[in-house]
N, C-alpha and C positions, 0 to 999 in steps of 0.2 A: 504436669507434664505427661502426656501419655507414653506408653512403652514404644512405640512406633518413634515418636520424636525423641526420645531418650536414647535410641539406638543411632540418630543421626547427630554426630556431635555439633555439627555446625547451628543445631536449633537452641543449644543449651545458651542461656542469657541473652535470648532472643525477645525483644519487648515489642507486641504488636501496639498499633493506634486501634483503640476500640470504635470511636465513632466520628463524626465529623467534626464536632466539639474540640475534640482533642487534636484533630487535623489542623483545625484554624490555629488553635493554641500556638502548634509547631510553625506553621509556614506563614500565618497571616491572612488578611483579609487581601483580595484583588483590588487594585487601585480601580478608581472610577472609570478610567480611560479604557482599561482591559474588561470591564464590564458593557461599557457603552460601545465598543467596536463591534459587537455581535449584531450581525442583521439577518433576515430572514429572505433575501434576495440577491441578486447578481448586481452589481455596478458595472458600469464600463470598464473600470479598471479591473475588475474581477475577470470580465471577458478577455481583456488583454492578456492576464495571467495565464488563463487557461488556454489561450492560444498558442502561447509561448512555452507552454509545459509539456516535455516529452516523456514525463515520467511521473507516476503516482502510486500510492498505497492504499489498497481498499481494506477497510477494516470490517468484519462482519462477526455475528455471535448466532449460535444457533438456538433451537428452543431451549435446551437443556443448560445455556449459558456457556459453553466451551467457545471458545475465540478463534480468530484466524485472521492473519493478516498477508495479503498477498500483492506482491509488486506488479505493476502493469506498466507498458511502455507503448509508445508507436512516435511516429514522427512527429514533432511540434505541428500544432493545427489539427490533428486528429480528433481532438475533445470537441464533440458536436454541443453548442449551446442552442436548444430550441426556444429557449424564452428564458425570461430572467428568474424563473422559478425552476427549470428543467434543463438538467444535461443529459446526454448520452454518451456511453461508452463502450467501444466494440470489444468484443472476445476475440482475442487469436488465438491459433494452433499453439497447444502446450502439451502438458503432460495428462491431460484430461481428469484429473483429480476432482476439479470443481468444488473444491471446499468450501470456499465463500459462497458460490452460487449456491450449494445446498443449505447452507445459513439461511441465505436472502429468501428462499422458498419457505424457510419455517419462520423466520424473523425479519421484516422487512429493513429495520434500521441499520444504516450503514453509516461508516466514517470515511472520508477520503482526504488524502494530503497531496498537494500538487507541487512538485519541485520544478525550479527552471536551474539549470546548470550554472554554477558558479554563484549564485544568489543564497544568502542564508536564510532569508524570510521565507515562508511558505504560506500557500492558501488552504485554509482547512474549509471544506464543505461536510456537514451533517445533514442526513434528511432519510428519507424512505425510498427504497428500491423495488423494483420489480424486474424480471427477465423478460425480455420482447423476442420473440423469433423472427419477426418481421416488420416492415413499418416503411412507407414512403420514402423516409430518410434514411434507410440502409444504404442506399446509394451514395450517400454522402461520406460513408465511413469506409470506404474501398480504399485501400493500401496495397501497392504494388498487386493490383488484379485482384486482391482477396477481399471478397463480400463477406462479412461475418454470418455465422448462422446464428449467432445471439448477440445481444446487446445488452447492457445492463443501464435501465432509465431511471433516473434519482429525481426524485422532487426535493427540491433544496429546502431545509427545514432552518438551518444555521450556517452562516458564514462568516469566516473573518480571517484577516491576514495575521500570522503568528511572527514573532520577533526572532531574530536570528542566532540568538545565545547557544542553542544547542551546536549549531553549525560553528560557531566561534571557538566554543569549547572543545569541539572534535578536530578543529582544523580539516574538516571534510575535503574542502576545495583545494586545500594547499597542496600542490605536487611533491614539496619536499618532504611532507609527512607520509607519503604513499610508500606501502611496502607490500605490493602485491604477492611476493614471495614469502611471505611471513609463515603463510599456511601452504599445505600442499596444493599441486594443481587441481583442477576439477576431475580430470580422468583418476587421479589417485584417490580422491574422495569417493568416487564413484564406484571404485572396485572394492574399496574397503568397507564401505558402508550399504550399498544398495546393488551392484552386480558383480559379486565375487566371482561368478562362473566366467566372466569375461576376462580376455586378457589384457594387461596394460596398453599393449599395441593397438588392439581394437578399438579401446576407449579413447585413446589420443586419435585415432583416425576420425572417429565420431565426433567429438570436440573441437576437431581441427578446423582449418578454414572453410571446409563445406558446410561446417554446422551454421553459419551465419548465413548463408545462401538458401537454407530452408525455413526461414522464420514465418514465412507466410504461405506455407503449403501444410496441408491438413495432413 
């Protein structure tokens, strides 16, 4: 064990998995059904799911292998299905970091996970993406008067529905388990980690009721 790991107490006694053979020995082989459910194009049921999904996660990796997962959201029905192999996703005003988009410019492979509120199962879409600054279908991506300046165009390579075990274990949709006050409010987090020069009162105003009114303003 190197000196750096020796200084980290949590590394003592850690046993890594060395290869896929060892991984399979631990978790076993997937069932035939788990393998068979993978497809390379959208079914009508997938289209219905995308039409009902207001929230998705975009996973990307840069040329150097560093990864990013970014949450995305719009009203249900905003995911644009162009054909059974292509979907388009609008970019909305945000913090302008564009971490995932910078990754796409270097490495086109993306993973998407589409959620429907209250449902434990999810739709997974993997494929190749590119950034588009305009297209005839941009008008179909307008929400609350906002026409995006960018969209992610994804060529579907792999699609399948994922079971609900993670959501059942986490009780994610069970209101009785929700405890939003278990961690400090967003203004307090922002002041501690991001904007120490701002007063708490300023940040509470910024993240107050007016925050939701500017979601589609650049």
